C-alpha angles and dihedrals in degrees: 000000000000118000136174121237134177120242114233116234113273095018112124101215119173135176110278096032123124116235139179112236137178112256113184104305096339140064121245139183117246142171122237110236098180142353115219147138119319116273112248118226148110093274139081118250114220119231130242109260101206141359106230099188125033089204125048113260091202115056122225090250093053092046089053089048091050092052090051091051092050091051099041099042093037098235139135116277087227090065090050093052089052087059094044091051112036118220092252089063100031099058131061093234093089130059140159115292113239137188135196115252131193115218129186107246092211144317113327113221119233090240092055091046090053091051091051091050090057103037104027112020093173091055089047091053092051092049091050090051091050091048090056094046124094110269088358093277134119134174113254089234090061091057092065135236118320095031094115098085090043092053091045091056092047091048091051089051090052094242097110131037121204118220139171121229136181119253120208116229095220113205090207098045094102095042118112117232112264108259090215120075117242121206105260100176126070114268126225108264124226118232095268092049091047091053091048092048092049092055093046091051090050088055091049091052095045106025096160091060097043134086128221109280124226110204107199107190127163116239109286094018094123102256091149092057089054088051092050096049092044090051091050092053092047090053091050088056089056094255132126129238133221119199118191121196127182094244129348091225092053098048107044094145094056091055092044093051093050092049091048094048092049097036091126088063097037093144089059093060118087129183122206121192142128096265093069119105118243091256093050092048090049092053096043093048094051092045087056095047093049091051094245091119110051098173119058122188116187151129127263099308092053087079085085095054107139095234115168118222092013108197107166137024118194118193109192119202089006092185095066118121091218089078087073114088112229097200129053123322089043096198127156110237094211094052092045089051090055090047093049090049089056092048098046091033109234141131119279126194123193111198131193144132088221108031121200112263088240092061092041091052090051089059090053090052091049094245092116131037115235125221121180135202102186099170135056119249120266091022094287112165125232113258120265110249121211120191115211117202103221091197088069091044089054090053091052090050094050097260098315112111109222123224091228116039120221094256092050094047091049091048092052091050092050093050091048091053092049094048093246126136134241139199125210116199125200119157095211125083126204130051104276132011094229147346113242137179112228091201102056101008095240115160121200104244135187110261090218103040137042094244136097118255115251119229115235111192097190090061096028089229140123107234133192110223091203106052101008096242113162130203138180115261107252119230091209135029108280089219109041099012092234109157093211094086108149142199120251126202126353142254137191093287090057091049089053091054093048092050092051089058099041098041107025093167094054122101111219140168135199125227117195138114091278098050095042099056095112116086112262090008092125093048093047093048093049091048090051090050092048091051089052095247087125124054101190129029118202116194155141126238088308087085097039098095147013094038126120117189113160093194094059107104101159131051120182120198104199104192113014092174098066097102098022100089100044119131091253129105089221094057094100093047093050092048092050091048095047095047092047093048094048092045088054091068090074128083098014092138136052095295119076114250132229131204124198116198117196113202144153091211104050094162095060111125090230091059097040096049092045088051088060095039085237109155093161092055094047094047092049095056094038094050091050090055091047091049093055092055099035095243122150132322085034091052142354125271125204134176128214111199128189119194133179143148086248112069097203094049093053092049095044092048092053092045089053091051089048091057092048092047089055090060112093090352108187117241115269097032119117120198121205125203128274106261137163110270116252086250094049095186130027131169089355095306129114114231133208127180140204117194118208128190129191142165091224116051097196093053091051095046095047093047092052092046092049091053093045090048093059096039122090109216124206112259093242095049123084120197119197126192117203115188115202088008118203097183124061098172 
């Protein structure tokens, strides 16, 4: 909530500062959004009790960004401030970690040292240790138990001075060094990379006169090297650098390469992500704000890192859906990065092998500059892609569609014989998609969600991939008691079992959310694969991007149709992006790569264009289809969702809102009909959706917020507005 308070005389309160204020009969912490003229009225305005921070924690640029987010995405400013100031910084529960340190007060004369050796040998030993320490200082903990009375005596004698110093809680302190070497010196750029770097550096030098840059580079074209050298130049100019990645867990090599390249200034590199402890996040955030850390690498929320003198923002894999926040405020990290770059101002580079059609369209309109890297570095060729029609494979196998087609199985055997490595991609974890009775057709479903339970053999459990509900695997059909209940479909666990039978000599590992639960499991598995201790890697989208393994010469995509037939206008775009990204893991070394795509719809444009690595062709036909129906990027799309434990109340609430939205509807806004959401029930709540489209985003957002503001919702109904929605499930 936003309240007005009076500033006591002599208190230097500025926008962005934290203050303690009276709230009813309690005191509460708050953040100052603006300082202005006194509010006129027949009431007394209570005064601020205490100024918590002498300097604003939120910069003027970030406050401006937050106000834009609240207006554009139609959300409460309170939710935005919670993103600008993480909980670890916002609350009083966290503080800097300190330790007691003993420091030599001055030079100790030889005569004094000799006296201590005779009369107080323990004091003599401590003084000798301090003399050998750097800067003559040691932590009390390093002097061992029982050192307190010794230090007290030395302090009384004026030989030692006791101080308190902050200790950084380093997120990487417990990490083992990567056994594989990472290139730590700048590489020689090819002509295309050199041209791209030159234009990025021009934008860094003159940010006010530059546009956002879209760097379209095929997989393996050396985009990361351009990022690294651009970051180095920005640092040399005294500026700071922000690097956004889709998810820290999905892009370990990007983080590793940045840390290796800037190893000499390791203390100036900070990492922000959700796996940090509260203490680690507190320390990293304050290191950034104080200007100690000049390079920040992080996921979506790192776009709000309080970097001073920001000179360059790099958004890697800018097309990824994970940049969209699912909870309020539902901002898009990529779009906020572009906005912040305009406000700072600074240069911003959006990189991808398969850009979002929104970013691509902006280059066609002249809003963004386009840079291209159309060839792989060192003359490596793009992998050859073969499409296998699984309908024909089913015919060869007497109606039963195999998990591994004959061409893929042969390819795996050949790579194994040659000592080369392979990757198998299937974006579905678990063993089987569902458990079904052939007699009555019953499918074991989640009691809280409208989805079938997935069978996980390693845990011998049925698991809901939406809410996490688990159930015991029934021996008979729960409905008709028929014991012939069977498994339908397959996931990564099933692929693992099939491989063990077909290639018993192969060493393989599985990477998915189930297998990577242990801390550092992903890092350890990828290191083992890189050091050739694993022949075949089986995985979900966790292995689809950000990985560079020169010995991988074969990539198998087991079910290319999984996301193709979703009720979402972006389904084709996402399939094309995912197939292209996965295919790009092959042939990144000296040996030419091969990709085998298994599909039941081989003539789909997404599959055919990805087979030819033809982004231009795909985007041309997809944009034409979007233009005809007014879908993004030719308009804005938003979703209004009502959910409740009571089905009729959720539906009636959204129908009421639909009628009110129709009243005084601004020109250019199209209202859909109230329909059940594709995922009709989730976490025990029924869900209904209303899709809205408009040519002007602000008009749409403000109209919806105005209607919501004057509508009283039932207590058991939650209504969510998602501007520029990416998910329609």
